[in-house]
Structure formats: C-alpha cells, structure tokens
RODO-266291 format. One record per residue (C-alpha): residue number from 1; residue in one letter; x, y, z. Coordinates in Angstrom, 1 decimal, decimal comma, always signed. Example, Ala and Ser with C-alpha at 12.3 -4.5 7.8 and 13.67 -1.06 7.14 Angstrom:
<atoms>
<1; 'A'; <+12,3; -4,5; +7,8>>;
<2; 'S'; <+13,7; -1,1; +7,1>>;
</atoms>
This chain:
<atoms>
<1; 'M'; <-59,4; -13,3; -65,6>>;
<2; 'R'; <-60,6; -10,1; -67,2>>;
<3; 'S'; <-58,1; -7,3; -67,2>>;
<4; 'A'; <-57,8; -3,8; -68,6>>;
<5; 'R'; <-54,8; -1,7; -69,5>>;
<6; 'Q'; <-54,2; +1,0; -66,9>>;
<7; 'T'; <-51,6; +2,8; -64,9>>;
<8; 'L'; <-50,9; +1,8; -61,3>>;
<9; 'T'; <-48,7; +3,7; -58,8>>;
<10; 'G'; <-47,4; +3,4; -55,3>>;
<11; 'W'; <-48,7; +5,8; -52,6>>;
<12; 'G'; <-45,7; +8,1; -53,1>>;
<13; 'R'; <-46,8; +8,6; -56,7>>;
<14; 'F'; <-43,1; +8,4; -57,4>>;
<15; 'T'; <-43,1; +5,4; -59,7>>;
<16; 'Y'; <-45,8; +4,3; -62,2>>;
<17; 'A'; <-46,5; +1,2; -64,1>>;
<18; 'R'; <-48,5; +0,8; -67,2>>;
<19; 'C'; <-49,9; -2,8; -67,0>>;
<20; 'D'; <-52,9; -5,1; -67,5>>;
<21; 'A'; <-54,8; -4,8; -64,2>>;
<22; 'A'; <-57,4; -7,3; -63,1>>;
<23; 'R'; <-59,7; -7,0; -60,1>>;
<24; 'P'; <-61,5; -10,3; -59,7>>;
<25; 'E'; <-64,6; -10,7; -57,6>>;
<26; 'R'; <-64,2; -14,3; -56,7>>;
<27; 'F'; <-61,3; -16,5; -55,8>>;
<28; 'A'; <-62,0; -19,1; -58,5>>;
<29; 'E'; <-61,4; -16,4; -61,1>>;
<30; 'A'; <-58,4; -15,0; -59,3>>;
<31; 'E'; <-56,7; -18,4; -58,9>>;
<32; 'A'; <-57,3; -19,4; -62,5>>;
<33; 'G'; <-56,0; -16,1; -63,8>>;
<34; 'F'; <-52,9; -16,2; -61,5>>;
<35; 'T'; <-51,8; -19,7; -62,6>>;
<36; 'A'; <-52,5; -19,0; -66,3>>;
<37; 'T'; <-50,6; -15,8; -66,5>>;
<38; 'D'; <-46,9; -15,2; -67,0>>;
<39; 'N'; <-45,3; -12,0; -65,7>>;
<40; 'I'; <-47,8; -11,2; -62,9>>;
<41; 'S'; <-47,7; -9,3; -59,6>>;
<42; 'L'; <-50,1; -9,1; -56,6>>;
<43; 'Y'; <-51,4; -5,6; -55,9>>;
<44; 'G'; <-53,4; -4,7; -52,8>>;
<45; 'A'; <-54,7; -1,2; -51,8>>;
<46; 'G'; <-51,7; +0,6; -53,3>>;
<47; 'R'; <-50,4; +1,8; -49,9>>;
<48; 'S'; <-46,8; +0,6; -50,4>>;
<49; 'Y'; <-45,0; +3,8; -51,1>>;
<50; 'G'; <-42,7; +2,6; -53,9>>;
<51; 'D'; <-42,7; +0,0; -56,6>>;
<52; 'S'; <-42,9; -3,3; -54,6>>;
<53; 'A'; <-46,3; -4,2; -56,2>>;
<54; 'L'; <-45,9; -2,6; -59,6>>;
<55; 'N'; <-45,3; -4,6; -62,8>>;
<56; 'T'; <-44,5; -2,5; -65,8>>;
<57; 'G'; <-45,7; -4,2; -69,0>>;
<58; 'G'; <-47,1; -7,2; -67,2>>;
<59; 'T'; <-50,3; -8,1; -65,4>>;
<60; 'S'; <-51,3; -7,0; -61,8>>;
<61; 'L'; <-53,9; -9,0; -59,9>>;
<62; 'I'; <-55,7; -6,5; -57,5>>;
<63; 'T'; <-56,9; -8,3; -54,4>>;
<64; 'T'; <-59,1; -5,7; -52,7>>;
<65; 'R'; <-62,4; -7,4; -53,6>>;
<66; 'L'; <-61,2; -10,7; -52,1>>;
<67; 'D'; <-61,9; -9,4; -48,6>>;
<68; 'R'; <-64,1; -11,8; -46,6>>;
<69; 'I'; <-63,7; -12,8; -43,0>>;
<70; 'L'; <-63,7; -16,6; -43,2>>;
<71; 'A'; <-63,8; -17,6; -39,5>>;
<72; 'F'; <-63,2; -16,4; -36,0>>;
<73; 'N'; <-62,5; -18,4; -32,8>>;
<74; 'P'; <-63,4; -16,2; -29,7>>;
<75; 'E'; <-61,6; -18,7; -27,5>>;
<76; 'T'; <-58,2; -18,3; -29,1>>;
<77; 'G'; <-58,7; -15,0; -30,9>>;
<78; 'I'; <-57,6; -16,5; -34,2>>;
<79; 'V'; <-59,3; -15,0; -37,2>>;
<80; 'Q'; <-59,0; -16,3; -40,8>>;
<81; 'V'; <-59,4; -13,8; -43,6>>;
<82; 'E'; <-58,9; -13,3; -47,3>>;
<83; 'P'; <-55,9; -11,1; -48,4>>;
<84; 'G'; <-57,9; -8,1; -49,6>>;
<85; 'I'; <-59,5; -7,2; -46,2>>;
<86; 'D'; <-58,0; -4,1; -44,6>>;
<87; 'F'; <-57,2; -3,0; -41,1>>;
<88; 'R'; <-60,0; -0,4; -41,0>>;
<89; 'R'; <-62,6; -3,2; -41,5>>;
<90; 'L'; <-61,0; -5,4; -38,9>>;
<91; 'L'; <-61,1; -2,6; -36,4>>;
<92; 'A'; <-64,8; -1,8; -37,1>>;
<93; 'V'; <-65,8; -5,5; -36,8>>;
<94; 'F'; <-63,7; -6,7; -33,9>>;
<95; 'L'; <-63,1; -3,7; -31,6>>;
<96; 'P'; <-66,7; -3,6; -30,4>>;
<97; 'R'; <-66,1; -7,2; -29,3>>;
<98; 'G'; <-62,9; -6,3; -27,4>>;
<99; 'W'; <-60,3; -7,5; -30,0>>;
<100; 'L'; <-57,8; -5,6; -32,1>>;
<101; 'A'; <-55,2; -6,5; -34,7>>;
<102; 'P'; <-52,0; -7,4; -32,9>>;
<103; 'V'; <-49,9; -5,1; -35,0>>;
<104; 'T'; <-51,1; -2,2; -37,2>>;
<105; 'P'; <-49,2; -0,1; -39,8>>;
<106; 'G'; <-49,6; +3,6; -40,0>>;
<107; 'T'; <-52,6; +3,4; -42,3>>;
<108; 'G'; <-55,8; +1,4; -41,9>>;
<109; 'F'; <-56,2; +1,2; -45,6>>;
<110; 'A'; <-53,4; -1,4; -45,9>>;
<111; 'T'; <-54,6; -4,9; -46,7>>;
<112; 'I'; <-53,8; -7,9; -44,6>>;
<113; 'G'; <-52,2; -9,5; -47,6>>;
<114; 'G'; <-49,9; -6,5; -47,9>>;
<115; 'A'; <-49,2; -6,7; -44,1>>;
<116; 'V'; <-47,9; -10,2; -44,6>>;
<117; 'A'; <-46,0; -9,4; -47,8>>;
<118; 'H'; <-44,0; -6,7; -46,0>>;
<119; 'D'; <-44,2; -8,1; -42,4>>;
<120; 'V'; <-45,4; -4,7; -41,3>>;
<121; 'H'; <-44,5; -3,3; -37,9>>;
<122; 'G'; <-46,4; -0,6; -35,9>>;
<123; 'K'; <-46,1; +1,6; -32,9>>;
<124; 'N'; <-45,8; -1,4; -30,6>>;
<125; 'H'; <-43,0; -3,2; -32,3>>;
<126; 'E'; <-40,7; -3,2; -29,3>>;
<127; 'T'; <-43,3; -5,0; -27,2>>;
<128; 'D'; <-45,3; -7,0; -29,8>>;
<129; 'G'; <-43,0; -7,6; -32,8>>;
<130; 'T'; <-44,1; -7,7; -36,4>>;
<131; 'F'; <-47,5; -8,7; -37,9>>;
<132; 'G'; <-46,0; -11,9; -39,3>>;
<133; 'Q'; <-45,1; -13,1; -35,8>>;
<134; 'H'; <-48,8; -13,3; -35,0>>;
<135; 'V'; <-49,7; -15,3; -38,2>>;
<136; 'T'; <-50,4; -19,0; -37,4>>;
<137; 'E'; <-50,7; -20,2; -40,9>>;
<138; 'L'; <-51,1; -19,2; -44,6>>;
<139; 'D'; <-52,5; -20,8; -47,7>>;
<140; 'L'; <-50,2; -20,1; -50,6>>;
<141; 'L'; <-51,0; -20,7; -54,2>>;
<142; 'R'; <-47,9; -21,1; -56,3>>;
<143; 'P'; <-47,7; -20,3; -60,1>>;
<144; 'D'; <-47,7; -24,1; -60,9>>;
<145; 'G'; <-51,2; -24,3; -59,5>>;
<146; 'T'; <-50,3; -26,1; -56,2>>;
<147; 'T'; <-51,6; -24,8; -52,9>>;
<148; 'S'; <-49,9; -25,3; -49,6>>;
<149; 'T'; <-50,8; -24,5; -46,0>>;
<150; 'I'; <-47,6; -23,1; -44,5>>;
<151; 'T'; <-46,7; -22,3; -40,9>>;
<152; 'P'; <-43,8; -20,4; -39,1>>;
<153; 'A'; <-41,8; -23,6; -39,0>>;
<154; 'D'; <-41,6; -23,7; -42,8>>;
<155; 'D'; <-38,8; -22,1; -44,9>>;
<156; 'L'; <-41,5; -21,1; -47,4>>;
<157; 'F'; <-43,4; -19,2; -44,7>>;
<158; 'R'; <-40,2; -17,3; -43,8>>;
<159; 'A'; <-39,7; -16,4; -47,5>>;
<160; 'T'; <-43,4; -15,4; -48,0>>;
<161; 'V'; <-43,7; -13,2; -44,9>>;
<162; 'G'; <-41,8; -10,1; -45,8>>;
<163; 'G'; <-41,1; -11,5; -49,3>>;
<164; 'A'; <-43,0; -8,8; -51,1>>;
<165; 'G'; <-45,4; -11,1; -52,9>>;
<166; 'L'; <-42,7; -13,0; -54,8>>;
<167; 'T'; <-43,3; -16,6; -53,6>>;
<168; 'G'; <-47,0; -16,9; -54,6>>;
<169; 'F'; <-50,6; -15,8; -54,1>>;
<170; 'I'; <-51,6; -15,7; -50,4>>;
<171; 'T'; <-55,3; -16,9; -50,4>>;
<172; 'R'; <-55,9; -17,3; -46,7>>;
<173; 'I'; <-54,3; -15,8; -43,6>>;
<174; 'A'; <-54,9; -17,0; -40,0>>;
<175; 'F'; <-53,6; -14,8; -37,3>>;
<176; 'R'; <-54,2; -14,1; -33,6>>;
<177; 'L'; <-56,0; -10,9; -32,5>>;
<178; 'K'; <-55,3; -9,4; -29,1>>;
<179; 'R'; <-57,6; -8,5; -26,3>>;
<180; 'V'; <-58,0; -4,8; -25,5>>;
<181; 'P'; <-60,1; -3,3; -22,6>>;
<182; 'G'; <-61,9; -0,6; -24,6>>;
<183; 'G'; <-61,9; +1,9; -27,4>>;
<184; 'Q'; <-59,4; +4,4; -26,1>>;
<185; 'L'; <-55,8; +4,8; -24,9>>;
<186; 'Q'; <-54,2; +7,1; -22,4>>;
<187; 'V'; <-51,5; +9,1; -24,3>>;
<188; 'R'; <-48,6; +11,0; -22,8>>;
<189; 'D'; <-47,1; +13,6; -25,0>>;
<190; 'H'; <-43,4; +14,4; -24,2>>;
<191; 'R'; <-41,7; +17,5; -25,8>>;
<192; 'L'; <-38,1; +16,8; -26,4>>;
<193; 'R'; <-35,4; +19,5; -26,8>>;
<194; 'D'; <-32,8; +17,6; -28,9>>;
<195; 'L'; <-31,7; +14,2; -30,1>>;
<196; 'D'; <-30,0; +13,1; -26,8>>;
<197; 'H'; <-33,1; +14,1; -24,9>>;
<198; 'F'; <-35,3; +12,2; -27,4>>;
<199; 'L'; <-33,3; +9,0; -27,2>>;
<200; 'A'; <-33,1; +9,1; -23,4>>;
<201; 'V'; <-36,9; +9,6; -23,0>>;
<202; 'M'; <-37,6; +6,8; -25,5>>;
<203; 'E'; <-35,3; +4,5; -23,5>>;
<204; 'A'; <-37,0; +5,4; -20,3>>;
<205; 'N'; <-40,3; +4,5; -21,9>>;
<206; 'A'; <-39,2; +1,3; -23,7>>;
<207; 'T'; <-41,8; -0,8; -21,9>>;
<208; 'A'; <-44,7; +1,4; -23,1>>;
<209; 'S'; <-47,4; -0,6; -25,0>>;
<210; 'Y'; <-47,2; +1,9; -27,8>>;
<211; 'A'; <-44,7; +4,6; -28,7>>;
<212; 'V'; <-44,1; +6,9; -31,7>>;
<213; 'G'; <-42,1; +10,1; -32,1>>;
<214; 'W'; <-42,4; +13,0; -34,5>>;
<215; 'I'; <-39,0; +14,6; -35,1>>;
<216; 'D'; <-38,2; +18,0; -36,6>>;
<217; 'A'; <-35,9; +17,1; -39,5>>;
<218; 'T'; <-35,3; +20,8; -40,3>>;
<219; 'A'; <-33,8; +21,6; -36,9>>;
<220; 'T'; <-30,0; +22,2; -36,7>>;
<221; 'G'; <-27,4; +23,0; -34,1>>;
<222; 'A'; <-28,5; +22,7; -30,5>>;
<223; 'R'; <-32,0; +21,8; -31,6>>;
<224; 'L'; <-31,0; +18,9; -33,8>>;
<225; 'G'; <-33,3; +16,0; -33,2>>;
<226; 'R'; <-35,9; +17,9; -31,2>>;
<227; 'G'; <-39,5; +16,5; -31,4>>;
<228; 'I'; <-42,5; +15,0; -29,7>>;
<229; 'L'; <-42,8; +11,5; -28,3>>;
<230; 'E'; <-46,2; +9,9; -27,8>>;
<231; 'T'; <-46,5; +6,9; -25,4>>;
<232; 'A'; <-49,8; +5,2; -24,9>>;
<233; 'E'; <-51,5; +2,5; -22,9>>;
<234; 'P'; <-55,0; +0,9; -23,5>>;
<235; 'I'; <-57,6; +1,9; -20,9>>;
<236; 'E'; <-61,0; +0,7; -19,8>>;
<237; 'S'; <-63,5; +2,6; -21,9>>;
<238; 'P'; <-66,5; +2,2; -24,2>>;
<239; 'A'; <-65,5; +0,5; -27,5>>;
<240; 'A'; <-67,4; +2,9; -29,7>>;
<241; 'Q'; <-65,2; +5,1; -31,9>>;
<242; 'P'; <-66,1; +8,8; -32,6>>;
<243; 'A'; <-67,7; +9,5; -36,0>>;
<244; 'E'; <-65,1; +9,8; -38,7>>;
<245; 'R'; <-64,8; +13,3; -40,0>>;
<246; 'A'; <-62,4; +12,7; -42,9>>;
<247; 'R'; <-61,3; +15,5; -45,1>>;
<248; 'A'; <-59,9; +15,1; -48,6>>;
<249; 'I'; <-57,2; +17,0; -50,4>>;
<250; 'P'; <-59,1; +18,0; -53,6>>;
<251; 'F'; <-56,2; +18,8; -55,9>>;
<252; 'D'; <-52,5; +18,4; -56,3>>;
<253; 'F'; <-50,6; +21,1; -54,4>>;
<254; 'P'; <-48,2; +23,3; -56,5>>;
<255; 'A'; <-44,5; +22,4; -56,1>>;
<256; 'I'; <-43,8; +25,6; -54,3>>;
<257; 'A'; <-46,2; +24,8; -51,5>>;
<258; 'L'; <-43,6; +22,6; -49,8>>;
<259; 'N'; <-40,5; +24,7; -49,4>>;
<260; 'P'; <-37,9; +25,0; -46,6>>;
<261; 'L'; <-39,6; +28,1; -45,2>>;
<262; 'S'; <-43,1; +26,6; -45,1>>;
<263; 'V'; <-41,9; +23,3; -43,7>>;
<264; 'A'; <-39,8; +25,0; -41,0>>;
<265; 'A'; <-42,8; +27,2; -40,0>>;
<266; 'F'; <-45,1; +24,2; -39,8>>;
<267; 'N'; <-42,6; +22,3; -37,7>>;
<268; 'E'; <-42,1; +25,2; -35,3>>;
<269; 'L'; <-45,9; +25,4; -34,7>>;
<270; 'Y'; <-46,2; +21,6; -34,4>>;
<271; 'Y'; <-43,4; +21,4; -31,9>>;
<272; 'R'; <-45,0; +24,2; -29,8>>;
<273; 'R'; <-48,4; +22,5; -29,7>>;
<274; 'V'; <-47,2; +20,4; -26,7>>;
<275; 'P'; <-46,4; +22,3; -23,5>>;
<276; 'A'; <-42,7; +22,0; -22,4>>;
<277; 'A'; <-43,8; +20,0; -19,4>>;
<278; 'G'; <-45,8; +17,6; -21,6>>;
<279; 'R'; <-49,4; +16,6; -21,3>>;
<280; 'T'; <-51,7; +13,6; -20,9>>;
<281; 'R'; <-54,8; +13,0; -22,9>>;
<282; 'T'; <-57,1; +10,2; -24,2>>;
<283; 'A'; <-57,4; +9,2; -27,8>>;
<284; 'P'; <-59,6; +6,6; -29,6>>;
<285; 'W'; <-57,7; +3,7; -31,2>>;
<286; 'R'; <-58,5; +4,7; -34,8>>;
<287; 'R'; <-57,1; +8,2; -34,4>>;
<288; 'F'; <-54,0; +7,1; -32,6>>;
<289; 'L'; <-53,2; +4,2; -34,9>>;
<290; 'H'; <-54,1; +6,0; -38,2>>;
<291; 'P'; <-53,9; +9,7; -37,8>>;
<292; 'L'; <-53,3; +10,5; -41,4>>;
<293; 'D'; <-56,3; +8,5; -42,6>>;
<294; 'A'; <-58,5; +11,4; -41,6>>;
<295; 'I'; <-57,0; +13,3; -44,6>>;
<296; 'H'; <-57,9; +11,3; -47,7>>;
<297; 'G'; <-55,4; +11,8; -50,5>>;
<298; 'W'; <-52,8; +13,4; -48,3>>;
<299; 'N'; <-50,2; +12,3; -50,8>>;
<300; 'R'; <-51,4; +15,0; -53,1>>;
<301; 'I'; <-49,8; +17,6; -50,8>>;
<302; 'Y'; <-46,6; +16,8; -52,7>>;
<303; 'G'; <-48,1; +17,6; -56,0>>;
<304; 'K'; <-47,9; +15,8; -59,3>>;
<305; 'R'; <-44,2; +15,2; -58,9>>;
<306; 'G'; <-44,8; +12,8; -55,9>>;
<307; 'F'; <-42,5; +11,9; -53,2>>;
<308; 'A'; <-40,1; +9,2; -52,0>>;
<309; 'Q'; <-40,1; +8,0; -48,4>>;
<310; 'F'; <-36,8; +7,0; -46,8>>;
<311; 'Q'; <-37,2; +4,7; -43,8>>;
<312; 'C'; <-34,2; +3,1; -42,2>>;
<313; 'V'; <-33,4; +1,1; -39,0>>;
<314; 'V'; <-30,1; +1,3; -37,3>>;
<315; 'P'; <-28,9; -0,8; -34,3>>;
<316; 'F'; <-28,9; +0,6; -30,8>>;
<317; 'D'; <-25,1; +0,6; -30,5>>;
<318; 'T'; <-24,4; +2,6; -33,6>>;
<319; 'G'; <-27,8; +4,3; -33,8>>;
<320; 'P'; <-27,2; +7,6; -32,0>>;
<321; 'A'; <-24,2; +8,5; -34,1>>;
<322; 'A'; <-26,0; +7,3; -37,3>>;
<323; 'L'; <-29,1; +9,3; -36,5>>;
<324; 'R'; <-27,1; +12,4; -35,8>>;
<325; 'A'; <-25,3; +12,0; -39,2>>;
<326; 'L'; <-28,6; +11,3; -41,0>>;
<327; 'L'; <-30,3; +14,4; -39,5>>;
<328; 'E'; <-27,4; +16,6; -40,3>>;
<329; 'V'; <-27,3; +15,6; -43,9>>;
<330; 'I'; <-31,1; +15,9; -44,2>>;
<331; 'A'; <-31,2; +19,3; -42,6>>;
<332; 'A'; <-28,4; +20,6; -44,8>>;
<333; 'A'; <-30,2; +19,4; -47,9>>;
<334; 'H'; <-33,3; +21,5; -47,1>>;
<335; 'Q'; <-35,5; +18,8; -48,7>>;
<336; 'A'; <-37,3; +17,2; -45,8>>;
<337; 'S'; <-41,1; +17,4; -45,3>>;
<338; 'F'; <-43,0; +17,8; -42,1>>;
<339; 'L'; <-43,7; +14,1; -41,9>>;
<340; 'A'; <-40,8; +12,6; -40,0>>;
<341; 'V'; <-41,1; +9,7; -37,5>>;
<342; 'L'; <-38,7; +8,2; -35,0>>;
<343; 'K'; <-39,4; +5,0; -33,1>>;
<344; 'R'; <-37,6; +2,2; -31,3>>;
<345; 'T'; <-37,7; -1,3; -32,7>>;
<346; 'G'; <-37,2; -4,6; -31,0>>;
<347; 'P'; <-35,8; -8,0; -32,2>>;
<348; 'G'; <-39,1; -9,2; -33,7>>;
<349; 'R'; <-39,2; -10,3; -37,4>>;
<350; 'A'; <-40,8; -13,2; -39,1>>;
<351; 'G'; <-39,2; -13,5; -42,5>>;
<352; 'Y'; <-35,9; -13,5; -44,3>>;
<353; 'L'; <-36,5; -10,0; -45,8>>;
<354; 'S'; <-38,3; -8,6; -42,8>>;
<355; 'F'; <-37,2; -5,0; -42,0>>;
<356; 'P'; <-36,8; -4,6; -38,2>>;
<357; 'L'; <-33,8; -5,1; -36,0>>;
<358; 'P'; <-33,2; -3,9; -32,4>>;
<359; 'G'; <-32,6; -0,2; -32,7>>;
<360; 'Y'; <-34,1; +3,0; -34,0>>;
<361; 'T'; <-36,2; +3,5; -37,1>>;
<362; 'L'; <-36,3; +6,9; -38,8>>;
<363; 'A'; <-38,8; +7,6; -41,6>>;
<364; 'L'; <-39,4; +10,8; -43,6>>;
<365; 'D'; <-40,7; +12,0; -47,0>>;
<366; 'F'; <-38,8; +13,9; -49,6>>;
<367; 'P'; <-40,5; +15,7; -52,5>>;
<368; 'R'; <-39,2; +14,5; -55,9>>;
<369; 'T'; <-36,4; +16,9; -56,9>>;
<370; 'A'; <-33,3; +16,9; -59,0>>;
<371; 'G'; <-31,0; +16,2; -56,1>>;
<372; 'L'; <-33,1; +13,4; -54,5>>;
<373; 'D'; <-31,1; +10,4; -55,9>>;
<374; 'A'; <-27,8; +11,7; -54,5>>;
<375; 'L'; <-29,3; +12,5; -51,1>>;
<376; 'H'; <-30,9; +9,1; -50,9>>;
<377; 'A'; <-27,6; +7,5; -51,8>>;
<378; 'R'; <-25,8; +9,4; -48,9>>;
<379; 'L'; <-28,5; +8,3; -46,4>>;
<380; 'C'; <-28,3; +4,7; -47,5>>;
<381; 'A'; <-24,5; +4,7; -47,1>>;
<382; 'I'; <-24,8; +6,1; -43,6>>;
<383; 'T'; <-27,4; +3,5; -42,8>>;
<384; 'A'; <-25,4; +0,6; -44,2>>;
<385; 'D'; <-22,2; +1,7; -42,5>>;
<386; 'A'; <-24,1; +1,6; -39,2>>;
<387; 'G'; <-25,3; -2,0; -39,8>>;
<388; 'G'; <-28,8; -0,9; -40,7>>;
<389; 'R'; <-31,2; -1,4; -43,5>>;
<390; 'V'; <-33,9; +0,4; -45,6>>;
<391; 'Y'; <-37,6; -0,7; -45,5>>;
<392; 'L'; <-38,6; -2,3; -48,8>>;
<393; 'A'; <-42,3; -1,4; -48,4>>;
<394; 'K'; <-41,4; +2,3; -48,5>>;
<395; 'D'; <-38,4; +2,3; -50,9>>;
<396; 'S'; <-38,2; +3,5; -54,5>>;
<397; 'L'; <-34,5; +4,2; -54,9>>;
<398; 'L'; <-32,3; +1,5; -53,3>>;
<399; 'D'; <-29,7; -0,1; -55,5>>;
<400; 'P'; <-28,8; -3,8; -55,7>>;
<401; 'A'; <-25,5; -3,6; -54,0>>;
<402; 'S'; <-26,8; -1,7; -51,0>>;
<403; 'F'; <-29,7; -4,1; -50,7>>;
<404; 'R'; <-27,5; -7,1; -50,5>>;
<405; 'R'; <-25,3; -5,4; -47,9>>;
<406; 'M'; <-28,4; -4,6; -45,8>>;
<407; 'Y'; <-30,2; -7,9; -46,1>>;
<408; 'P'; <-27,7; -10,7; -45,4>>;
<409; 'D'; <-30,5; -13,4; -45,4>>;
<410; 'F'; <-31,3; -12,7; -49,1>>;
<411; 'P'; <-29,5; -15,9; -50,3>>;
<412; 'A'; <-31,8; -18,0; -48,1>>;
<413; 'F'; <-34,8; -16,1; -49,5>>;
<414; 'A'; <-33,6; -16,5; -53,1>>;
<415; 'A'; <-33,2; -20,2; -52,8>>;
<416; 'V'; <-36,8; -20,7; -51,5>>;
<417; 'R'; <-38,2; -18,3; -54,0>>;
<418; 'A'; <-36,4; -20,2; -56,8>>;
<419; 'A'; <-38,1; -23,4; -55,7>>;
<420; 'A'; <-41,5; -21,8; -55,4>>;
<421; 'D'; <-41,4; -20,0; -58,7>>;
<422; 'P'; <-38,6; -21,5; -60,8>>;
<423; 'D'; <-39,8; -19,8; -64,0>>;
<424; 'R'; <-40,0; -16,3; -62,4>>;
<425; 'R'; <-43,6; -15,9; -63,4>>;
<426; 'I'; <-44,1; -13,5; -60,5>>;
<427; 'R'; <-42,4; -10,2; -61,3>>;
<428; 'T'; <-42,3; -6,7; -59,9>>;
<429; 'D'; <-40,5; -3,5; -60,7>>;
<430; 'M'; <-38,8; -3,7; -57,3>>;
<431; 'A'; <-37,6; -7,2; -58,0>>;
<432; 'T'; <-36,2; -6,0; -61,3>>;
<433; 'R'; <-34,6; -2,9; -59,8>>;
<434; 'L'; <-32,9; -4,8; -57,0>>;
<435; 'R'; <-32,1; -7,8; -59,2>>;
<436; 'L'; <-33,9; -10,2; -56,8>>;
<437; 'Q'; <-34,0; -12,8; -59,5>>;
<438; 'D'; <-30,2; -13,1; -59,1>>;
<439; 'P'; <-29,0; -14,7; -55,9>>;
<440; 'A'; <-25,3; -13,8; -56,5>>;
</atoms>
C-alpha cells in the first residue's frame, strides 16, 4: 500500500496529525496494506470534528476511493456499499427512485463507513434512531487478516458500530433505505422566546418526522434559550433537487471576525428572520438535511486557529436544569459562535459507545482561545453530573476520567476490542487521549 507523509486534520482544524497517509484505489491493495501495517487508523472524508480518525506518527488508510454501490434490493430497500461512499452520492442515486438514507448526519460529505464508526444520528433520531440501527450486516476485516460478517446480534457488531474504527476495517455495509414520497418536505418554523418555551414546543412536536432547533447561545436573562425550531414532514412532490449553488470560503477569516459583538448581531438578525407567529414553507431534502454543505470550507470562518465543537446529551428528567446551567456558563464566557443546535433524542443506539440517550442534545462551536480548555471542562462536569455524555465524533478535549463516567458500557467495548485487535495495531489519537487501550 503506497503512502506519503502528510498532515491530516479533523473538520474543526483543532487537532493535526503528521502521518503516512495512503489512499488506495482497490480493496485488494487496501486490505493487504491494512493487515501488514502496525499502528494504523481508518480515515474517511475528514468530517469528524476532532481526533477520532487521526494517528500521529503512524499510518492512516483513507477510504474515500473505496466508494462503490455493490447491490440494491428494491423489494426490501437493502443496499450494500463500500465504506467510502458518502451521503450526497446516496441521495443523488436513490432519491429519484423514491429512497433515502434512513438517518443522515448534518453533512452529506460524511462517509457511510464513518456513519457506522460513530453510529451517527440525525434530525429524526427520536422517531428513527441511529444509523447503526438500520444496518443489517457488516463485513469486518481484523488486523490478523480474518474477515467476518457480523450482525446486530453479535458483540463484535455492537463494539464496531460506534466504536470509532477501533475493532477493524469495515469493508462492506448493508443497511435498509427508507421510502419517501418525493423530493421535498413541508417545514414549520417556530420562533421561541426562551428555554422553557423551546422545550415545551419541542415536546409538543415530539412525533414530528424531523425536528432541529437553532438556539441563541449568546442570549441571557429572560431571553436565555431563545431560538428557532424547525419541524418537517415529507410530502408528495417531484424527486428532482434544485441545482446546487455552493459557495466557498476562499480564505481563513482573521481571528477578530468572530467576536462577541459580531456573533450577537448575527444571532439577533437570524432570530428575527422568522415571524413571531412562525411560518410554513417547503424545502428540498438536500437543503434541509445538509444546509451548511452549500458553503464549502465553512470551517475557515474560524481562521487558522480552528475550533472545537462541544456536543452533549442530557436526560429528559435532568435536562432542563442542565441546559439552563450550560447556557448560562456559555453566555458568560462570551466564546460561543453562531452555530448552536438543540434537538430531542430518543432511546435508539446500536453500539456500546453510541452517543444518544433519551433527552436533549446541545451542540455548538467554540473558536480556539486560551480559556477554551477550562470552559470545556466546566461544560463536561455539568453534563456528567446530569447523567449525560459528550459525542466522541465531535470531541477534541474530553479527559479519560470523564469519558469513563459518561460511557458505562466501555468495559464491554474494551473486552471485545481486545479480542478483535489484541496487539493494538489499530490506533488513533483519540484512543490515546482517552486511554481506550486501558479497560480499567
């Protein structure tokens, strides 16, 4: 497997890894290189925000050219794909036929292999669960050269889905698409005056097929937690999607561009774009599912310093108080960006290290600053005290003790991983940071 020395990064451009990177064209080359290489990681499209796919000083196998659709059964909706295919390609191929990925993350550039590795959730988690719950089987190549077909009944499946690529090389993924009536949704925009109003309207719309909220993380006092909730239902409509008019951020913004005044001004305008009484509109699937994909390289808005995303989930019973505490700390820190999302999550999860639990998930970006580590630690403490956890696909700063407190199923994962890769040939910077090689 041919490789070249280069620097890889996560989408947040917060962590970097100098490594030997290989981008094989064919599976025979990829499989031979994977089994012959110690200290290797699997790297997809680089859309995980932190260091979950990075491998400083080692080798990274980039899967994006392993992107074929292998089979599709129109009777069952089950499609079989290679790990490097992404959600944008699936939408382009299958939406005209009336099919859609059952669960889609916030970007269509994410690969299906990455979706399995982090058991991604979407704007429909409360109704449809995680991506891994729609996977019917996987082919997994382990470092010793053996390949197994695994199903949801297997412990190795539960360690692989959500296992951040640490159990082996996923070479084939079979999952069930879902039927949709057309290429658009009917979207209802709700403008919400504070956190109590936000949570009440979310609960009233808990059965919506899709729901996602933008929250103003700079608001304080009586306006704390104000925002906009979008709920959506698929509708009968032509399948064709409008022409994509993507724009690109051509350069890294200067650090001063994102400051408390500019973010607060943007948030005020964004909040006011929806009338107080709300509105109803139609939206094509691509724009609703992947709104930021229309701005290529939007991570450059944070400049060369990059950013860290904090995403947590807190249970329904402790969630309102925890969310209020989180938002108060964030607003007081004056470090939040304009990208802040609040959603409800259901019980669905497919793996030992899967993120969701029934409750509320809050996600927002923080530019890299001197006080970020301390702020992140405070937010993690609030989350853990509430019985919640941090999303590993987005994380860059979680510490080992907090991880073990948040993920009680880690010992089960560690035991299966130890059997799948006893020599720890698969390594990542995240696994090193969180001491995932140590089950104690």
